C-alpha positions, -999 to +999 in steps of 0.1 A: +604+422-139+627+450-156+619+487-154+604+488-189+580+459-186+571+473-149+560+508-166+542+486-196+522+467-168+513+500-150+500+516-184+481+483-189+463+487-155+456+524-161+440+517-194+418+489-178+407+513-152+403+546-171+364+542-176+358+526-140+377+549-115+388+586-117+423+595-121+421+623-097+406+606-066+426+621-036+446+601-013+430+613+018+396+602+012+388+565+015+362+546-009+329+546+007+324+508+002+308+511-033+341+512-053+371+497-041+391+509-072+387+548-066+422+553-053+440+528-077+446+552-107+463+578-085+485+552-071+494+539-106+504+575-115+527+575-085+542+539-095+558+554-125+576+579-104+588+551-081+603+536-110+619+566-125+636+572-090+648+536-087+623+531-057+619+493-068+610+482-032+582+506-029+570+500-064+567+463-056+547+468-024+523+492-043+520+466-071+508+440-047+484+464-031+469+475-064+468+439-077+449+428-045+424+458-052+421+448-089+412+413-078+390+423-053+372+445-080+368+417-102+391+433-127+418+405-131+420+368-117+450+358-097+462+336-123+461+365-148+481+387-125+505+359-119+512+360-157+515+397-156+543+394-129+562+369-153+570+384-186+579+362-215+617+360-217+632+372-253 
């Protein structure tokens, strides 16, 4: 996955969550069990910075966690996210 595509994927996830979870949920508070997705928008914002700072390993670890939360929250299936991780070649 190249950097440009990674930014696009994060933006896609941000757009999909904008009505489901607040962008400003603090990292130091855990979800109360009612909403697994509360911290994900803040994580997505940080993931853009990891890409700009060339912290690809950290980006990929966070991407795996975010995708697990998106699956657990019923936003995407495993097969859909598998395709997200395999952009079409030009």
